[in-house]
N, C-alpha and C positions, 0 to 999 in steps of 0.2 A: 508468443504469450502460449503458455503451457498448462496453463488453469483447465481440468478437465469439465469445469462448469462455469462459464463467466456469467454476470451479471445478467449479461441478453437471453440466456438460455432459460434464467427464471424466470425473465420477462412472459417469454416465450411458450413455456408450461401455464402459467398465469393465462394467456391468451386463448389458449387451447382448450383449457376447462370446459368442463359440460355444466358449471356452475355459471348462468348468469351474471349473476355478481363479481364471481370473480375472474371472469370472463373480460368484465368492462373494466377491473379492476385494471388488468393483463394489458390492455388497449390501451387506459391512463397512463399507466408505467412506459407503457414504451414510448409514447407522445414526448414526455418526460424525459427518458431514458435520450431519445434523438436529441432534442433541445442541448441537454447540456454536453455531448457526446460534440455536439457543433459549436457550441459558443466557449468551452470549459471554462465558465464563468462558476466561480465558487456557490455563489448564490443558484444557480442553476441545478448543479449538484446536493447541494442541501435540502433544497425542498425536493427530489427524488429521490433521497435519504426519508426525509422528514412522512412522505408518501409510504413510505416501507415500513416504516414504524409505526405512523396511525395505523395502517391497514394488516398489523402483524396475526388478527385472528383470524383472517383469511388467507395470509399466504399460509399459516398451518404450523408445522411443527417448528419447535424453539430454533433446531440448529437450523430449519432451511432458512427461518427467519436474519438468525446470526448470523450465518455463509451470504446470504442476495446482500445485507448488509454492509457487511465488511469487506466483500469484496467490487463490490461498486464503488467502496473510499477507494481502494487499493488502485483501481483503474483509475481513479482521476487521477488519482499519483503521477500512476504510467503513462497515461497520455498527457498531462499537463507536462511533463520532464522531454516525452518527445516533441511538442510541441515548440518548446520552452529554450530546452537547452539543446546546445552545439554538441553533439556526440560525435568523436573525435571517430574517423572511417575504419582504427584500428581495435576501437572496441564496437560495443553491440549496450544494446539498453532489453533487460531481461525482463519478465514479471512472473514470480513464483518458481522459481529453477533452485538447483540447489549448487551452492557455489563451495568452493575446494575449499576444507578447513582442517583436512590432514592426509599428510602423501609420505609414508614410510616405505620404501623400497617396492612393495608389488602393494603394500595396504593403503588406500585412500579414501577421505569418507568425507561426504557431504552434508550440507544442512543449508534445508528451501529458507530462501529471503524472500521478502515481499518484491523488493525489486529491486537491480543489481544491473548496475552497468561494468562492464571486461570484458573479457577477453573468453572465448568459448573452446575450452579443452576436454576434447572428447564428452565425459559424460558430465562434467562442471563448469561450473565459470569459475576466473580465475577476477577478482573482484577486483576494483578503484575504491568503487562507491557501492555502498547498499541504502536499504533506506527501510524500516519497519514503517510501517500504516497502521494506527490504531485507533476507532472508530472513540471507543472510551478508553482512558488512560486514567487507572489506579494504580496503585503501589505494589501489586502483584504482577500486571501486564509490563510497568516499568523493571520492575528486576528479574522477567524474563527476557526484556530486549537487553537489556543491561549484561546482563550473561552469554547472551548470542553476541552480542557485540566484543563483550570479551576473549569468546572461545577464537572469532573470528582476528580479530586485534594479536592475539599468540602466533595465532598460522602467518599472518599476512601484516603487521605493525602500520604498513603503510597504507591500508584501508581506510577509509573516510565515511564514517556510521550517523545516519541521521533518522531520525526519530519524528513523526507527526502524526498528530491527532486530532481529533476533533472536539471530544469535550472530555475537560480534565474532572477528575476524582481523586487524586494525590495532591499532597502536601506541598508546597512551594519547595519549602528548603531538603525535601526528598528530592526533587529534581534539580535544584541548584547540588547535591550532592554527587551528582550521577555527571556533574559538565569532563571533569579528566577525562572520564572514558569517553563519550559519546561526543560529536562532531556540533551536532548542532541538535536543535528539539525545537518545532513548530507547531506553533497552534492552526488550525484552518474549522473557523467559525466565520459566524454573523459580526461576534461583537469581537473576535481578534483573528483575521484575514494577515498572516503571515505567509501567503503562498508567495510574493514575490521575492521577497528575501531568501525563503526558501530555495528559490530558482538561480539566486546567485549566488546561494553557497553552494550547490550542486554544480554551479557551472566554476567556480572559483576551484575547487575540490577536482575538477577533473582536470586542468589546467597546471595542475602537480604531477602528472605522470607523460 
């Protein structure tokens, strides 16, 4: 994992605050973080994220709050794959690294994707499976994910691209229209828990390679 700042780092920042209330919040979040990383239950992770959201004023600036929440969801998806998907020894599981999307003689370009399964090639990953994880999925974020996947598939047509999200804020018809280019879209929340089918889809995708 190469995230410069991971969720536990955000938690530790809060725990070490000189403000008593902020420090107490950090301790509460630490307990919740330990709980969901041990159990890997969606319910526990959602409670952790909800605690972050409910205390956004104590946590601070919007960018800090947004990344804290987003990275927490990414880590859950990463750990879920790590625990439940059998990744061949010839491949690796990566979080927040760049995958190769263009190579021409001495020129190459990489694009950061949330979670990757693939082979490490010098600075980049050659992916077989990629996952984009979004806390909130609206039309703009869906189009951004779609654009990334199209760029990936242009360089590597066999790569399997999955999108997972927590909160849906996009018209179902627009989601339907992206199906030819996105290999699977799954929702992770209390009303619609598609973690099991997501894991099965990732496992099936890996078997094709």
